N, C-alpha and C positions, 0 to 999 in steps of 0.2 A: 416835435411840434414846432420848434424854432425853424427848422429847415423847411417844413411845409408852409408855414406862414411867410417865410422869406420868398419862396418860390411863387406863391400866389400873389404876393405884393408886387413882385417884379412883373408877373404876367398882367397885373392890373394897371401897370404903368406908373407905379409909385417909385419914388427915389428912395431906395433902402440900402442899408449896408449890414451885412451879417458878421458877427464876431464869434469865433469858436475858441475852445481851449487850444493851447495854453494862453491864458489871459495876461499877457505881459503888458507892462506900461506902454511900450511902443505900439503894440497892437491896439490897445484900448484908446490911446491918444489919437491914433489915426481914424479908428472906427467911430469914435464919439464926437469928433470935431463937427460943430455946426448942427447937430441933430435937434429936431423939434420934439421927438418922441423916442424914448428908449424902452423897448419891451424886453423884459428879462424872462427868458424861457429856460429855466433850470428847475431841478427838483427842489422841493421844500427843504430838504436836509442840508443843502449847500447854499440856499438862497441868501442868507445873511452875509456869508463869506463873499459871494459874488457881487452883491450890490456895494459892499465896502470897497471892493476893488474898482468897480465901475464909476461910482459917483464922483470921485475927484476929477474925472476926465470929462464930465458933462458940462455943457454951457449952462449958466445960471438960470436961463429961462426954460430949459428942457423939462418935459413932462416924463417922470419916471413911472413906468407901469410894469405889471407882472401878468402871468397867465396861470398861476398856481390854483389848485382846486380848493384851497382854503384862503380866507381873506382877512380875518381879524389880525392874526399874527404877522403875515407879510406886510399888511398896511402899516402896522406899528413899526416894523423893522425898516421899511422904506422911509417913513416919516422921521425916524431917528437918524438915518444915514443921509437924508437929503432934505435940505431946507426949502427946496423948490416944490412945485406942484407934484402931487402923487395921485395916481389913479389905478385902482385894482381892476383887473379883468379876469374872466374865466370863460374860455371857449368850452362849451358843453358838448364836445365831440373830440375824437382822437385824431392822430396824425394822418389817418387814411379815411377821411369821411366820405360817405356816399355823396357824390356831387348833386344828386337830385333830392337829397334829404334836407330837412330844416336844420340849419346850423346856428343855434342861438348862442349869444355871448352875453354874460352878465357884466355890467359895468358898475363899479363901486367907487364913488368919488372919495378921495382922501380929504383930510381936514384943510389942506392948503390949496385945493384945486378949485379954480373958478370955472364957470359954466363953459367958457370957450375952450378951456383945457380938457374938461371932460369930453366935450364934443370932438376934440382932436383925437383922443383915444378911441372914442366910439366910431368916428369917421374912418379910422384905419380899418376896422373890421367891416364896416358897411361897404367900403370899397372892395373888399374881398368877396362880397356877396352874402355876408352873414347878417343875421337878424339880432339886433342889440336890444337889451332892456336894462333898466336901472334897478339897483338893489342896495340895501345897506349891508355892511359886512356881517352883522349879526344874523339878519334874515338869510343871507347866502349860506353862512356856515351851518345854521340849523337845518336848512334844506339839504345841504350836501351830506350832513351827518345821517340823515334819514334815507336819502336816495342813493348816494354812492357808497358811503361807509357801511351802512347796514346791509346793502347788497353783498358787499365783500365779506363782512364778518359773519353773517348768517350762512353764506355759502361755505366759507372755510370751516366753520364749526360743524356744519352738516356733513361734509365729506370727511372731516377728521373723525367724526363719530362712527362712520361706516368703514373707515380704513382698516385694512388687514383682515377683513372678514371674508375669506375665500368662499365660505359656504353661501354667501349672498349672490354670487355671480350667476348661478343658473336662473335666478329669479328677476333679473333686471327687466324692467318694462320700458316701452317706448317713451313714456313721460319722464322716467328717470334718466334715460339716455339723452333726452333733450336738455334736461337740466345739467347733466354732466358736460355735454358739448358746449353749452352756454358759458359754463364756469371755467372751461379748460384754460383759456389764455389768461384770465384773471388770476388763477391760482398756480399756474405753472410758469408763466413768464413775467407777470406784473405784480406778484404777491408782495414783493419788497416795497414797491412803490405804493400800493394800496395800504399796506400796513403803516407806512410813514404818514400817509394822509389821514388815516384813522387816528393816529396818535397826535397829529398836529392840530386836529380839529377839537376845540374846547367843548363841543356838544356831543361828541361821539358816545361817551359813556352814559349820558342822559338818555340817548336814543336806545342804547342797549337795555337800560333799566325799563324803559317803556315797552320794548319788545318782550322782555321777560314777563311783563304783566299779561301780554297776549298769550304767552306760553302757559301761564298759570290758569288762564281761562280754559285753554285746551285740556290741561291736566284735570280741571274740575268738570270736564265734560260739556262745556258750553260751546260746542262746535257750531251749532246753528247761529249763535250770536256772532261768532267770528266770520262765518260765511256771509252773513248779512252786511257786516261792516266791510268785508273785502269786496263785495259787489259794487261798492261806490265807484270803483275804477271803470266799470262798464255801464254806469247808469244812463249814459246817452247813446249806448250801442243799440240800434234797432233790433239786431239779432238776439240780444239778451232779453228783449221784451216780448218776443214771440213764444 
């Protein structure tokens, strides 16, 4: 993500500097000199370690920002490590987005960020052609627990349930294969990352408990009720009304 954002920022004509590992004092001092906005693009598992190394080299007026998929914990970590303004961001797309697709970015102001500093962080993504919108950390994390984390945990649980059952292979349907193909990258390449995001989000287990209530309805035979609720996603689809 960092490399992608760096390349797009340069293409947009922004003055940007990229810093990669190893994060030595010499590299950090040169890369952080005079910056207005420092965007930390690292996994949540090493986030605290990285900002601890970066912050001593930032100018006092610099805005410290992140792009992690969880916001409450990183914001607290940034505010603990940095006395200056802090802004959380979350690009809701991956490192190879469809250039023609909507590319939303959530902007979450920290406690010490004034409006102009929030606008600086938001303006960075706007300059890249992204659509920005504001959110609180709690609202963001609750949403991601349901959208991102539940997508991961229900997929991994489903395929774990069916694993090792060779007798199922002759019965695979096109709908199953579509789900299998959709989950392939998430479960074979990115599972460690998604597991870390699930654990880092304080609302993940609440979402699991709510999902279990839906499964209880299924176990009780209330399939029609579940179908009615699920159709909310297509309520404005003309094809669904025909």
